[in-house]
N, CA, C and O atoms as a MOPAC input file, in Angstrom:
PM7 MOZYME 1SCF
protein

 N     27.52800 1  -131.68800 1   -86.15600 1
 C     26.29400 1  -132.23700 1   -86.65000 1
 C     25.35100 1  -131.23900 1   -85.84600 1
 O     24.54900 1  -130.53000 1   -86.45500 1
 N     25.48500 1  -131.20000 1   -84.29000 1
 C     24.93400 1  -130.12900 1   -83.41000 1
 C     24.33800 1  -128.61000 1   -84.25000 1
 O     23.23600 1  -128.23700 1   -84.65300 1
 N     25.38800 1  -128.16700 1   -84.24200 1
 C     25.47300 1  -127.16000 1   -85.31900 1
 C     24.65500 1  -126.94600 1   -86.27700 1
 O     24.24200 1  -125.78700 1   -86.25900 1
 N     24.12900 1  -127.75600 1   -87.34700 1
 C     23.88000 1  -128.50700 1   -88.31000 1
 C     22.02200 1  -128.34800 1   -87.67800 1
 O     21.14200 1  -127.68200 1   -88.22200 1
 N     21.92400 1  -128.98800 1   -86.72000 1
 C     20.39600 1  -128.97900 1   -86.05700 1
 C     20.13400 1  -127.77100 1   -85.44500 1
 O     19.00300 1  -127.31600 1   -85.27300 1
 N     21.08500 1  -127.29000 1   -85.14200 1
 C     20.22200 1  -125.58000 1   -84.47000 1
 C     20.02300 1  -124.85900 1   -85.27300 1
 O     19.09600 1  -124.06700 1   -85.10500 1
 N     20.92700 1  -124.80600 1   -86.69400 1
 C     20.76400 1  -124.21200 1   -87.86200 1
 C     19.09000 1  -124.65800 1   -88.32200 1
 O     18.15500 1  -123.86500 1   -88.43200 1
 N     19.05400 1  -125.78300 1   -88.48800 1
 C     17.42000 1  -125.90500 1   -88.82000 1
 C     16.10600 1  -125.85700 1   -88.13100 1
 O     14.96700 1  -125.60800 1   -88.52800 1
 N     16.67900 1  -126.21100 1   -86.82300 1
 C     15.54300 1  -125.30100 1   -85.84900 1
 C     15.45800 1  -124.02900 1   -86.38600 1
 O     14.33800 1  -123.65000 1   -86.72800 1
 N     16.41200 1  -123.28200 1   -86.53300 1
 C     16.12100 1  -121.56400 1   -86.39500 1
 C     15.08700 1  -121.47900 1   -87.53200 1
 O     13.89900 1  -121.17200 1   -87.43700 1
 N     15.92600 1  -121.88000 1   -88.83700 1
 C     14.93300 1  -121.39700 1   -89.90500 1
 C     13.69500 1  -122.08300 1   -89.83500 1
 O     12.76000 1  -121.38800 1   -90.23400 1
 N     13.33500 1  -123.40400 1   -89.39600 1
 C     11.96500 1  -123.46000 1   -89.14800 1
 C     11.39500 1  -123.13500 1   -87.72100 1
 O     10.39800 1  -123.78700 1   -87.41300 1
 N     11.79400 1  -122.37100 1   -86.94300 1
 C     11.40600 1  -121.68700 1   -86.25700 1
 C     10.62600 1  -120.12200 1   -87.03200 1
 O      9.44700 1  -119.76800 1   -87.01700 1
 N     11.84600 1  -119.45500 1   -87.65900 1
 C     11.33000 1  -118.44300 1   -88.55700 1
 C     10.35500 1  -118.53200 1   -89.46900 1
 O      9.50700 1  -117.64900 1   -89.60000 1
 N     10.39900 1  -119.78400 1   -90.29600 1
 C      9.33400 1  -120.16000 1   -91.33100 1
 C      8.09600 1  -120.43600 1   -90.56200 1
 O      7.01700 1  -120.08200 1   -91.03600 1
 N      8.15900 1  -121.03900 1   -89.41600 1
 C      6.83900 1  -120.94100 1   -88.87700 1
 C      6.26800 1  -119.41600 1   -88.19300 1
 O      5.18000 1  -118.91800 1   -88.48200 1
 N      6.77400 1  -119.11400 1   -87.70600 1
 C      6.65800 1  -117.55400 1   -87.60900 1
 C      6.23700 1  -116.60200 1   -88.99000 1
 O      5.56800 1  -115.58500 1   -88.80300 1
 N      6.54300 1  -116.87700 1   -89.99000 1
 C      6.21600 1  -116.20300 1   -91.32200 1
 C      4.89400 1  -116.47500 1   -91.60100 1
 O      3.98300 1  -115.65000 1   -91.67000 1
 N      4.83100 1  -117.62300 1   -91.75400 1
 C      3.36100 1  -118.49500 1   -91.68200 1
 C      2.08500 1  -118.31200 1   -91.08100 1
 O      0.99000 1  -118.23400 1   -91.63800 1
 N      2.31300 1  -118.26600 1   -90.10800 1
 C      1.91600 1  -117.98600 1   -88.62600 1
 C      1.11800 1  -116.37800 1   -89.16500 1
 O     -0.06000 1  -116.15400 1   -89.44300 1
 N      2.46700 1  -115.35000 1   -89.15500 1
 C      1.53100 1  -114.35500 1   -89.63900 1
 C      0.99000 1  -114.03000 1   -90.86300 1
 O      0.30200 1  -113.03300 1   -91.07800 1
 N      1.47800 1  -115.34800 1   -92.12100 1
 C      0.61100 1  -114.92500 1   -93.35700 1
 C     -0.79700 1  -115.25800 1   -93.10300 1
 O     -1.72000 1  -114.64600 1   -93.64100 1
 N     -1.05000 1  -116.80300 1   -91.79400 1
 C     -2.14700 1  -116.66800 1   -91.70000 1
 C     -2.96200 1  -115.32000 1   -90.75500 1
 O     -4.17300 1  -115.17400 1   -90.58600 1
 N     -2.17100 1  -114.71000 1   -90.39600 1
 C     -2.91400 1  -113.89100 1   -89.14300 1
 C     -3.23600 1  -112.54700 1   -90.09800 1
 O     -4.44500 1  -112.33400 1   -90.00500 1
 N     -2.76700 1  -111.82100 1   -90.75100 1
 C     -2.77400 1  -111.05800 1   -91.95700 1
 C     -3.96500 1  -111.20000 1   -92.75100 1
 O     -4.67100 1  -110.22800 1   -93.01700 1
 N     -4.23500 1  -112.43300 1   -93.16300 1
 C     -5.20000 1  -113.11600 1   -94.06500 1
 C     -6.21900 1  -112.76100 1   -93.62300 1
 O     -7.11100 1  -112.02600 1   -94.04700 1
 N     -6.00000 1  -113.56700 1   -92.32300 1
 C     -7.83500 1  -113.24000 1   -91.83900 1
 C     -8.28600 1  -112.01500 1   -91.04500 1
 O     -9.40000 1  -111.65700 1   -90.66300 1
 N     -6.69800 1  -111.32800 1   -90.88100 1
 C     -7.38000 1  -109.96000 1   -90.17200 1
 C     -7.86400 1  -109.08100 1   -91.47400 1
 O     -8.68300 1  -108.16200 1   -91.44700 1
 N     -7.35400 1  -109.44500 1   -92.29900 1
 C     -7.85600 1  -108.37200 1   -93.74100 1
 C     -9.55700 1  -108.24600 1   -94.02800 1
 O    -10.33100 1  -107.32200 1   -94.27700 1
 N     -9.65500 1  -109.65200 1   -93.85200 1
 C    -11.41500 1  -109.57100 1   -94.07000 1
 C    -11.65000 1  -108.25200 1   -92.85100 1
 O    -12.23500 1  -107.21500 1   -93.16300 1
 N    -11.13400 1  -108.47800 1   -91.54900 1
 C    -12.08600 1  -107.91900 1   -90.72300 1
 C    -11.76200 1  -106.47700 1   -90.51000 1
 O    -12.53100 1  -105.64400 1   -90.03200 1
 N    -10.47800 1  -106.26400 1   -90.93700 1
 C     -9.76400 1  -104.97300 1   -90.51400 1
 C     -9.50200 1  -103.76900 1   -92.14500 1
 O     -8.51400 1  -103.57400 1   -92.85300 1
 N    -10.81900 1  -103.25000 1   -92.17300 1
 C    -10.53100 1  -102.51100 1   -93.36100 1
 C     -9.59500 1  -101.18900 1   -93.25000 1
 O     -9.07600 1  -100.62200 1   -94.21200 1
 N     -9.47400 1  -100.78300 1   -91.79400 1
 C     -8.81800 1   -99.79100 1   -91.78700 1
 C     -7.44900 1  -100.00900 1   -91.96600 1
 O     -6.91400 1  -100.96900 1   -91.41300 1
 N     -6.69800 1   -99.09200 1   -92.80100 1
 C     -5.17300 1   -99.25300 1   -93.28700 1
 C     -4.09400 1   -98.64700 1   -92.91000 1
 O     -3.03300 1   -98.60900 1   -93.53400 1
 N     -4.47700 1   -97.86100 1   -91.25800 1
 C     -3.65500 1   -97.68300 1   -90.52700 1
 C     -3.50600 1   -98.79000 1   -89.33200 1
 O     -2.52400 1   -98.44500 1   -88.67500 1
 N     -4.02600 1   -99.87100 1   -88.83100 1
 C     -3.90100 1  -100.95900 1   -88.40000 1
 C     -2.79600 1  -100.88800 1   -87.77500 1
 O     -2.07800 1  -100.98500 1   -88.77000 1
 N     -2.16800 1  -100.80800 1   -87.03500 1
 C     -0.97100 1  -101.35100 1   -86.68700 1
 C     -0.63700 1  -102.72600 1   -86.91500 1
 O      0.17900 1  -103.25000 1   -87.67200 1
 N     -1.64600 1  -103.29900 1   -85.89200 1
 C     -0.71700 1  -104.96600 1   -86.44700 1
 C     -0.96800 1  -105.29800 1   -87.65600 1
 O     -0.11400 1  -106.09200 1   -88.05100 1
 N     -2.02200 1  -104.97400 1   -88.71000 1
 C     -1.98400 1  -105.37600 1   -90.15800 1
 C     -0.79800 1  -104.32100 1   -90.87900 1
 O     -0.84500 1  -104.22800 1   -92.10500 1
 N     -0.21800 1  -103.88700 1   -90.47100 1
 C      0.51600 1  -102.63200 1   -90.79500 1
 C      1.92800 1  -103.91200 1   -90.76100 1
 O      2.41900 1  -104.44700 1   -91.75500 1
 N      2.41700 1  -104.19600 1   -88.96100 1
 C      3.08800 1  -105.27500 1   -89.14000 1
 C      3.34000 1  -106.38800 1   -89.67200 1
 O      4.44100 1  -106.58800 1   -90.18500 1
 N      2.43200 1  -107.26900 1   -89.65600 1
 C      2.02900 1  -108.05400 1   -90.18700 1
 C      2.47900 1  -108.13900 1   -91.94400 1
 O      2.95600 1  -109.13600 1   -92.48600 1
 N      2.17300 1  -106.79100 1   -92.62700 1
 C      2.51800 1  -106.72000 1   -93.99700 1
 C      4.10900 1  -106.95200 1   -93.93000 1
 O      4.59800 1  -108.03200 1   -94.26000 1
 N      5.15100 1  -105.49800 1   -93.32800 1
 C      6.34400 1  -105.69900 1   -92.92600 1
 C      6.74200 1  -106.76700 1   -92.76800 1
 O      7.62900 1  -107.01200 1   -93.58600 1
 N      6.48800 1  -107.77100 1   -91.94500 1
 C      6.94500 1  -108.68600 1   -91.49700 1
 C      6.81700 1  -110.25000 1   -92.79100 1
 O      7.63600 1  -111.16800 1   -92.74900 1
 N      5.62000 1  -110.20600 1   -93.83000 1
 C      5.66300 1  -111.14600 1   -94.85500 1
 C      5.92800 1  -110.68800 1   -96.33500 1
 O      6.43100 1  -111.27300 1   -97.29400 1
 N      5.33000 1  -109.24600 1   -96.14800 1
 C      5.52400 1  -108.94700 1   -97.81500 1
 C      7.10900 1  -109.25900 1   -98.10000 1
 O      7.18100 1  -109.56300 1   -99.29000 1
 N      8.30700 1  -109.30500 1   -97.54300 1
 C      9.61800 1  -109.93200 1   -98.43300 1
 C      9.15300 1  -111.51400 1   -99.04200 1
 O      9.22700 1  -111.80800 1  -100.23500 1
 N      8.91500 1  -111.97100 1   -98.51200 1
 C      8.56700 1  -113.58200 1   -99.12800 1
 C      7.57500 1  -113.30400 1   -99.55300 1
 O      6.88000 1  -114.30700 1   -99.71000 1
 N      6.95200 1  -112.11700 1   -99.94000 1
 C      5.45600 1  -112.52400 1  -101.03800 1
 C      5.88800 1  -111.56000 1  -102.33200 1
 O      5.35300 1  -111.83000 1  -103.40700 1
 N      6.59200 1  -110.73100 1  -102.29000 1
 C      7.35500 1  -110.15500 1  -103.20000 1
 C      8.00000 1  -111.10600 1  -104.29600 1
 O      7.64800 1  -111.29500 1  -105.46000 1
 N      9.56200 1  -111.90900 1  -103.21900 1
 C      9.96900 1  -112.93700 1  -104.27100 1
 C      9.26700 1  -113.58100 1  -105.32100 1
 O      9.46600 1  -113.74600 1  -106.52400 1
 N      8.10200 1  -113.99800 1  -104.24800 1
 C      7.64200 1  -114.82900 1  -105.23300 1
 C      6.71400 1  -114.28000 1  -106.21600 1
 O      6.46400 1  -114.96700 1  -107.20600 1
 N      6.06900 1  -112.92300 1  -106.05400 1
 C      4.74100 1  -112.13200 1  -106.81300 1
 C      6.23500 1  -111.93800 1  -107.90200 1
 O      5.91800 1  -111.80000 1  -109.08400 1
 N      7.44700 1  -111.91900 1  -107.68500 1
 C      8.43300 1  -111.07200 1  -109.03300 1
 C      8.78900 1  -112.43400 1  -109.66100 1
 O      9.03700 1  -112.26900 1  -110.85500 1
 N      8.91600 1  -113.87700 1  -109.23200 1
 C      8.97000 1  -114.69100 1  -110.13800 1
 C      7.21600 1  -115.10200 1  -110.79900 1
 O      7.38700 1  -115.50800 1  -111.94800 1
 N      6.39600 1  -115.11200 1  -110.61000 1
 C      5.43700 1  -115.24000 1  -111.38800 1
 C      4.94500 1  -114.20100 1  -112.44800 1
 O      4.59500 1  -114.75500 1  -113.49100 1
 N      4.80500 1  -112.60000 1  -112.45700 1
 C      5.48000 1  -111.91500 1  -112.85300 1
 C      5.70200 1  -112.02600 1  -114.23300 1
 O      5.13100 1  -111.72700 1  -115.28200 1
 N      7.37100 1  -112.89300 1  -113.62200 1
 C      8.21100 1  -112.56900 1  -115.10500 1
 C      7.62800 1  -114.09600 1  -115.69200 1
 O      8.30900 1  -114.44000 1  -116.65800 1
 N      7.07600 1  -114.60400 1  -115.52000 1
 C      6.68100 1  -115.85700 1  -115.87400 1
 C      5.12200 1  -115.37000 1  -116.38100 1
 O      4.79000 1  -116.12800 1  -117.29300 1
 N      4.43600 1  -114.72400 1  -116.20200 1
 C      3.07000 1  -113.91700 1  -116.66100 1
 C      2.25900 1  -114.92000 1  -116.24800 1
 O      1.55200 1  -115.33200 1  -117.16800 1
 N      2.04700 1  -115.62200 1  -114.92400 1
 C      1.46400 1  -116.37300 1  -114.15600 1
 C      0.29200 1  -115.72400 1  -113.49900 1
 O      0.51800 1  -114.72600 1  -112.81400 1
 N     -0.70500 1  -116.08200 1  -113.59600 1
 C     -1.81300 1  -116.01600 1  -112.48900 1
 C     -2.21500 1  -113.95300 1  -113.07300 1
 O     -3.04200 1  -113.32900 1  -112.40800 1
 N     -1.60700 1  -113.36100 1  -114.10600 1
 C     -1.82300 1  -111.75600 1  -114.08700 1
 C     -2.91300 1  -111.66800 1  -114.35100 1
 O     -3.25200 1  -110.50200 1  -114.15100 1
 N     -3.78700 1  -112.30400 1  -114.73800 1
 C     -5.82000 1  -111.85900 1  -115.31400 1
 C     -6.42300 1  -112.55900 1  -114.29300 1
 O     -7.62600 1  -112.75700 1  -114.46600 1
 N     -5.86200 1  -113.06000 1  -113.11900 1
 C     -6.84400 1  -113.60000 1  -111.90400 1
 C     -7.11900 1  -112.59600 1  -110.96500 1
 O     -6.16300 1  -111.82700 1  -110.86000 1
 N     -7.98700 1  -112.34000 1  -110.30500 1
 C     -8.56900 1  -111.50600 1  -109.31500 1
 C     -8.22700 1  -112.49800 1  -108.47000 1
 O     -8.96500 1  -112.46500 1  -107.48600 1
 N     -7.19900 1  -113.62000 1  -108.40500 1
 C     -6.86400 1  -114.04800 1  -106.93800 1
 C     -5.38800 1  -113.56800 1  -106.87900 1
 O     -4.66000 1  -113.49300 1  -107.86900 1
 N     -5.03000 1  -113.25600 1  -105.62200 1
 C     -3.47500 1  -112.74200 1  -105.22000 1
 C     -2.57900 1  -114.51100 1  -105.41400 1
 O     -2.31400 1  -114.92800 1  -104.28700 1
 N     -2.18300 1  -115.37100 1  -106.37800 1
 C     -1.76600 1  -116.45800 1  -106.32200 1
 C     -0.31600 1  -116.59500 1  -105.56800 1
 O      0.32500 1  -117.53400 1  -105.09700 1
 N     -0.11000 1  -115.03900 1  -105.70800 1
 C      1.63100 1  -115.24800 1  -104.82600 1
 C      1.81700 1  -115.30900 1  -103.52000 1
 O      2.78100 1  -115.78200 1  -102.91700 1
 N      0.46600 1  -114.60900 1  -102.93100 1
 C      0.17800 1  -115.13800 1  -101.52500 1
 C      0.17500 1  -116.52200 1  -101.14300 1
 O      0.81000 1  -117.00400 1  -100.20500 1
 N     -0.61700 1  -117.15000 1  -101.96900 1
 C     -0.87400 1  -118.77400 1  -101.59200 1
 C      0.37600 1  -119.44000 1  -101.90600 1
 O      0.81800 1  -120.23100 1  -101.07200 1
 N      1.21200 1  -119.17700 1  -103.32200 1
 C      2.04700 1  -119.92900 1  -103.56200 1
 C      2.89200 1  -119.52600 1  -102.54400 1
 O      3.53700 1  -120.53300 1  -102.25300 1
 N      3.28100 1  -118.50600 1  -101.76600 1
 C      4.47400 1  -118.35700 1  -100.56200 1
 C      3.96500 1  -119.38600 1   -99.36400 1
 O      4.69600 1  -120.15800 1   -98.74300 1
 N      2.76400 1  -119.24000 1   -99.21700 1
 C      2.61700 1  -120.08300 1   -98.07100 1
 C      2.59200 1  -121.41200 1   -98.30600 1
 O      2.75500 1  -122.03800 1   -97.25900 1
 N      2.41900 1  -122.27100 1   -99.50500 1
 C      2.38700 1  -123.66900 1  -100.26700 1
 C      4.03100 1  -123.70700 1   -99.79300 1
 O      4.24800 1  -124.22900 1   -98.69900 1
 N      5.17000 1  -123.19000 1  -100.54700 1
 C      6.37200 1  -122.42500 1  -100.48300 1
 C      7.39700 1  -122.68100 1   -99.20900 1
 O      8.60300 1  -122.92400 1   -99.16800 1
 N      6.29800 1  -122.50400 1   -98.09700 1
 C      7.23800 1  -122.32700 1   -96.95300 1
 C      6.42500 1  -123.58400 1   -96.31000 1
 O      7.21500 1  -124.06700 1   -95.49800 1
 N      5.63500 1  -124.08100 1   -96.29600 1
 C      5.22000 1  -125.36200 1   -95.94400 1
 C      5.98200 1  -126.57500 1   -96.53800 1
 O      6.37600 1  -127.61400 1   -96.00800 1
 N      6.09400 1  -125.93300 1   -98.29600 1
 C      7.45500 1  -127.31200 1   -98.09300 1
 C      8.65500 1  -127.33000 1   -97.58800 1
 O      9.40900 1  -128.28900 1   -97.42000 1
 N      8.79500 1  -126.25800 1   -97.36200 1
 C     10.59400 1  -126.13400 1   -97.05300 1
 C     10.63500 1  -126.41300 1   -96.00100 1
 O     11.73900 1  -126.77400 1   -95.59400 1
 N      9.16100 1  -126.39000 1   -94.75300 1
 C      9.67500 1  -126.64900 1   -93.32700 1
 C      9.75100 1  -128.30600 1   -93.73400 1
 O     10.76000 1  -128.96100 1   -93.47100 1
 N      8.51800 1  -128.92700 1   -94.43200 1
 C      8.70700 1  -130.37300 1   -94.79600 1
 C     10.33700 1  -130.56300 1   -94.57900 1
 O     10.62700 1  -131.11400 1   -93.51800 1
 N     11.01500 1  -130.33200 1   -95.10200 1
 C     12.60400 1  -130.54200 1   -96.01800 1
 C     13.44900 1  -130.21700 1   -94.70300 1
 O     14.52900 1  -130.67900 1   -94.33600 1
 N     13.02200 1  -129.73700 1   -94.40400 1
 C     14.10700 1  -129.34400 1   -92.90800 1
 C     13.99800 1  -130.06100 1   -92.06200 1
 O     12.85100 1  -130.19200 1   -91.63500 1
 N     15.50100 1  -131.16900 1   -91.15800 1
 C     15.36000 1  -132.41500 1   -91.27400 1
 C     15.01200 1  -131.71600 1   -89.39600 1
 O     15.59600 1  -130.81300 1   -88.79700 1
 N     14.18500 1  -132.34900 1   -89.07600 1
 C     13.91700 1  -132.80200 1   -87.78000 1
 C     14.43100 1  -133.83500 1   -86.71400 1
 O     14.91900 1  -134.83900 1   -87.23400 1
 N     14.43300 1  -133.81900 1   -85.44300 1
 C     15.22300 1  -134.92100 1   -84.40800 1
 C     13.68900 1  -134.95500 1   -83.80100 1
 O     13.42100 1  -135.67300 1   -82.83800 1

């Protein structure tokens, strides 16, 4: 039971870090237009694997293709929040 608790807390911490990185990436993208920003590049490297997975699923089912909004980013953030709610906490 202790191992399961440690595993759940570790996953929760990882998901919290990714969701914070996504939020920071979104906010910085409004203010930093430079493509050579180290911080923005770092946040992109951290968050893009999660977003790419959701984007591939949306493309496969042809959802949101004609929309100017990047639904994969919003849906990824929502899925991470839902996953964190289902993790057991003590």
